[in-house]
GUMI-376153 format. One record per residue: residue in three letters; x, y, z of N, C-alpha, C in turn. Coordinates in Angstrom, 1 decimal. Example, Ala and Ser with C-alpha at 12.3 -4.5 7.8 and 13.67 -1.06 7.14 Angstrom:
2
<"ala",<13.2,-5.7,7.8>,<12.3,-4.5,7.8>,<13.2,-3.3,7.8>> <"ser",<12.8,-2.2,7.1>,<13.7,-1.1,7.1>,<12.9,0.0,7.9>> 
***
This chain:
100
<"met",<-25.3,43.7,41.7>,<-23.7,44.3,41.2>,<-23.7,43.7,40.0>> <"arg",<-22.7,44.2,38.9>,<-22.3,43.4,38.0>,<-21.4,44.0,37.1>> <"arg",<-20.3,43.8,36.4>,<-19.3,43.9,36.2>,<-19.2,44.9,35.4>> <"gly",<-18.5,46.3,35.5>,<-18.0,47.7,34.9>,<-19.1,48.5,35.5>> <"glu",<-19.8,48.1,37.0>,<-20.5,49.2,37.5>,<-19.2,50.0,38.6>> <"val",<-19.4,51.6,38.7>,<-18.8,51.6,39.4>,<-19.9,52.1,40.7>> <"trp",<-18.9,52.0,41.4>,<-19.4,51.8,43.2>,<-18.7,52.7,44.2>> <"gln",<-19.3,52.8,44.8>,<-18.7,54.2,46.0>,<-18.0,53.0,47.0>> <"tyr",<-16.9,53.3,47.4>,<-16.4,52.4,48.5>,<-16.7,52.9,49.9>> <"ser",<-16.8,52.1,50.9>,<-16.6,53.0,52.3>,<-16.0,52.0,53.4>> <"gly",<-14.4,52.2,53.3>,<-13.9,51.1,54.1>,<-14.3,51.5,55.8>> <"leu",<-13.9,50.5,56.4>,<-14.0,51.1,57.8>,<-12.4,52.3,58.1>> <"leu",<-11.7,51.9,57.5>,<-10.4,53.1,58.0>,<-10.5,53.9,56.7>> <"gly",<-10.8,55.2,56.8>,<-10.6,55.7,55.5>,<-9.4,56.5,55.7>> <"arg",<-8.7,56.2,54.6>,<-7.1,56.5,54.8>,<-7.0,57.6,53.6>> <"gln",<-6.2,58.5,53.9>,<-6.3,59.4,53.3>,<-5.8,59.5,51.7>> <"gly",<-5.9,60.0,51.0>,<-5.2,59.6,49.7>,<-5.7,58.4,49.0>> <"gln",<-6.6,57.7,49.3>,<-6.9,56.8,48.9>,<-8.1,56.4,48.3>> <"ser",<-8.6,56.3,47.1>,<-10.1,56.7,45.9>,<-11.1,55.7,47.2>> <"thr",<-11.8,56.6,46.7>,<-13.6,56.0,47.7>,<-14.1,55.2,46.4>> <"arg",<-13.6,55.5,45.1>,<-14.7,54.5,44.4>,<-13.9,53.4,43.7>> <"arg",<-15.1,52.5,43.3>,<-14.1,51.4,42.6>,<-15.0,50.7,41.0>> <"leu",<-14.2,50.6,40.6>,<-14.8,49.7,38.9>,<-14.9,48.3,39.4>> <"val",<-15.8,47.6,39.3>,<-16.5,45.7,39.4>,<-15.8,45.2,37.8>> <"val",<-14.8,44.5,38.2>,<-14.3,43.8,37.2>,<-14.7,42.7,36.9>> <"ser",<-14.8,41.8,38.4>,<-14.8,40.5,38.3>,<-16.0,40.2,37.6>> <"ala",<-16.8,38.8,37.1>,<-16.9,38.0,36.3>,<-18.6,38.0,37.4>> <"asp",<-19.5,38.2,36.5>,<-21.2,38.4,36.6>,<-21.6,37.3,37.8>> <"leu",<-20.7,36.2,37.0>,<-21.2,34.6,38.1>,<-20.6,34.7,39.4>> <"leu",<-19.8,35.2,39.9>,<-19.2,35.5,40.7>,<-20.0,36.7,41.3>> <"asn",<-20.0,37.6,41.0>,<-21.1,39.2,41.7>,<-22.1,39.0,42.1>> <"glu",<-22.9,37.6,41.4>,<-24.2,37.2,41.8>,<-24.0,36.1,42.7>> <"ser",<-23.0,35.5,42.9>,<-23.3,34.7,44.3>,<-23.5,34.9,45.4>> <"glu",<-24.4,34.4,46.2>,<-24.5,34.9,47.5>,<-23.5,34.2,48.5>> <"his",<-22.8,33.1,47.8>,<-22.0,32.5,49.1>,<-20.2,33.6,48.6>> <"val",<-20.2,34.2,47.8>,<-18.8,34.5,47.7>,<-18.6,36.6,48.8>> <"ala",<-18.4,36.7,49.0>,<-18.4,38.0,50.0>,<-17.5,39.0,49.6>> <"thr",<-17.1,38.7,48.2>,<-16.3,39.9,48.0>,<-16.3,39.9,46.4>> <"cys",<-15.8,40.7,45.7>,<-16.0,40.8,44.0>,<-14.2,41.8,43.9>> <"tyr",<-13.9,41.6,42.8>,<-12.5,42.1,41.8>,<-13.3,43.6,41.5>> <"ala",<-12.0,44.6,42.1>,<-12.8,45.8,41.2>,<-11.2,46.9,41.6>> <"leu",<-10.9,47.8,40.6>,<-10.3,48.1,40.3>,<-10.6,49.8,41.3>> <"his",<-9.4,50.7,42.2>,<-9.2,51.4,42.2>,<-9.8,52.7,41.3>> <"val",<-10.4,54.1,41.5>,<-11.0,54.4,40.8>,<-10.8,55.9,41.0>> <"leu",<-9.3,56.6,40.8>,<-8.4,57.5,41.0>,<-9.1,59.2,40.8>> <"asp",<-8.9,59.8,41.4>,<-9.3,61.0,41.2>,<-8.3,62.3,39.9>> <"ser",<-7.4,61.5,39.9>,<-6.8,62.9,39.1>,<-5.6,61.1,38.2>> <"asp",<-5.2,61.6,37.2>,<-4.8,60.8,35.7>,<-3.2,60.7,36.2>> <"pro",<-3.0,59.1,36.3>,<-1.5,58.8,36.8>,<-0.5,58.7,35.8>> <"gln",<-1.4,58.9,34.5>,<-0.2,59.4,33.7>,<0.6,57.3,33.1>> <"ser",<-0.4,56.6,33.2>,<0.0,55.0,33.0>,<-1.0,54.3,31.6>> <"leu",<-0.7,53.9,31.1>,<-0.7,53.3,29.8>,<-2.0,51.9,30.8>> <"leu",<-2.2,52.3,31.9>,<-2.6,51.0,32.8>,<-3.7,51.3,32.9>> <"ala",<-4.7,53.0,33.1>,<-5.0,53.4,33.7>,<-6.0,54.0,32.9>> <"val",<-7.4,53.5,32.5>,<-8.5,53.8,32.3>,<-9.8,54.8,32.6>> <"glu",<-10.0,55.9,31.5>,<-10.3,57.3,32.0>,<-11.8,57.0,31.9>> <"thr",<-13.0,56.9,33.1>,<-14.4,56.9,32.9>,<-14.9,58.2,33.5>> <"glu",<-16.0,58.3,33.6>,<-16.7,59.4,34.0>,<-16.4,59.9,35.5>> <"trp",<-15.7,58.8,36.2>,<-15.7,58.9,37.7>,<-14.3,59.0,38.1>> <"gly",<-13.4,59.3,37.2>,<-11.9,59.1,37.5>,<-11.6,58.2,36.2>> <"trp",<-9.9,57.7,37.0>,<-9.1,56.7,36.4>,<-9.3,55.6,36.9>> <"ala",<-9.4,54.2,36.2>,<-9.7,52.9,36.7>,<-8.2,52.5,36.6>> <"ser",<-7.5,52.2,37.6>,<-6.2,51.7,37.7>,<-6.0,50.2,37.3>> <"val",<-5.6,49.8,36.5>,<-5.7,47.9,36.5>,<-4.1,48.0,37.9>> <"leu",<-3.3,49.1,37.9>,<-2.0,48.4,38.7>,<-2.8,48.4,40.2>> <"leu",<-4.2,48.9,40.3>,<-5.0,48.6,42.1>,<-6.2,47.7,41.4>> <"leu",<-5.5,46.8,41.8>,<-6.6,45.8,41.4>,<-7.0,45.5,42.9>> <"asp",<-7.9,45.5,43.6>,<-8.2,45.5,44.9>,<-9.3,43.9,45.0>> <"arg",<-9.8,43.4,46.2>,<-10.9,42.5,46.4>,<-12.1,43.0,47.7>> <"pro",<-12.9,43.9,47.8>,<-13.1,45.0,48.6>,<-14.4,43.8,49.0>> <"pro",<-15.2,43.6,50.1>,<-16.2,43.0,50.6>,<-17.2,44.0,50.4>> <"arg",<-17.9,43.2,49.9>,<-19.8,44.2,48.5>,<-20.2,44.7,49.1>> <"ser",<-20.2,44.3,51.0>,<-20.7,44.9,51.8>,<-20.5,46.1,52.5>> <"met",<-19.3,46.9,51.6>,<-18.3,48.2,51.9>,<-18.8,49.0,50.4>> <"leu",<-19.6,48.1,49.3>,<-19.9,49.6,48.5>,<-21.1,49.4,48.8>> <"thr",<-21.2,50.7,48.7>,<-22.2,51.1,49.1>,<-23.5,51.8,48.7>> <"ser",<-23.1,52.4,47.6>,<-24.1,52.9,46.6>,<-23.5,52.9,44.8>> <"arg",<-23.8,52.8,43.9>,<-24.0,52.5,42.9>,<-23.8,53.8,42.3>> <"leu",<-22.5,54.2,41.2>,<-22.1,55.6,40.3>,<-23.0,55.4,39.1>> <"gly",<-23.2,54.9,38.8>,<-22.7,54.8,37.5>,<-22.4,53.2,36.4>> <"glu",<-22.1,53.5,35.4>,<-21.5,51.9,34.3>,<-20.4,53.0,33.5>> <"ala",<-19.2,51.5,33.7>,<-18.3,52.5,32.1>,<-18.7,51.9,30.9>> <"thr",<-18.9,52.3,29.8>,<-18.5,52.2,28.8>,<-18.6,50.4,28.0>> <"ala",<-18.8,50.5,26.9>,<-17.9,48.7,26.4>,<-17.0,49.5,26.2>> <"gly",<-16.7,50.4,25.2>,<-15.2,51.3,24.9>,<-14.3,51.1,26.0>> <"gln",<-14.6,51.8,27.2>,<-13.5,51.4,28.3>,<-13.5,50.0,28.9>> <"met",<-13.9,49.7,28.8>,<-14.2,48.0,29.3>,<-13.4,47.1,28.6>> <"asp",<-13.6,47.5,27.5>,<-12.7,46.9,26.6>,<-11.3,47.4,27.0>> <"ser",<-10.7,48.5,27.2>,<-9.5,49.0,27.2>,<-9.4,48.5,28.5>> <"val",<-9.8,48.0,29.6>,<-9.9,47.4,31.5>,<-9.7,46.1,30.7>> <"asp",<-10.3,45.4,29.9>,<-10.0,44.0,29.4>,<-8.5,43.9,29.3>> <"asn",<-8.4,45.2,28.3>,<-7.1,44.6,27.3>,<-5.6,44.7,28.4>> <"ala",<-5.8,45.7,29.5>,<-4.9,46.3,30.3>,<-4.8,45.1,31.4>> <"leu",<-6.2,44.1,31.6>,<-5.7,43.4,32.6>,<-4.9,42.3,32.5>> <"arg",<-5.1,42.3,30.7>,<-4.6,40.6,29.9>,<-3.0,41.3,30.0>> <"ala",<-2.8,43.1,29.7>,<-1.2,42.8,29.8>,<-0.4,42.7,31.1>> <"val",<-1.5,42.6,32.2>,<-0.8,42.6,33.3>,<-0.7,41.7,33.9>> <"leu",<-1.6,41.1,33.9>,<-1.8,39.3,34.5>,<-1.4,38.2,32.9>> <"glu",<-0.4,39.3,32.1>,<0.1,38.2,30.8>,<-1.3,37.0,30.5>> <"leu",<-2.7,37.4,30.1>,<-3.4,36.7,29.7>,<-3.4,36.2,28.4>> 
***
């Protein structure tokens, strides 16, 4: 699992309307650690939330307002990887939301 990858999320409780895809945004050092069971990821939505804080990808819109910490075991299959330009937009949106 690496930063920028989009994964299928299979939660224990399927919640209607909740996205089943996640874009990993945590640092690769954290993602590679065997001692950390979670990562930081954004929900990837099916429809455009009409927000400057959502970045369009091939799999939907990654919303910075929906930062999640899913167990890595719930990320079941890699769907692909966001482009460098998309990740730059995600980084800018994260900086805006977190005042970094």
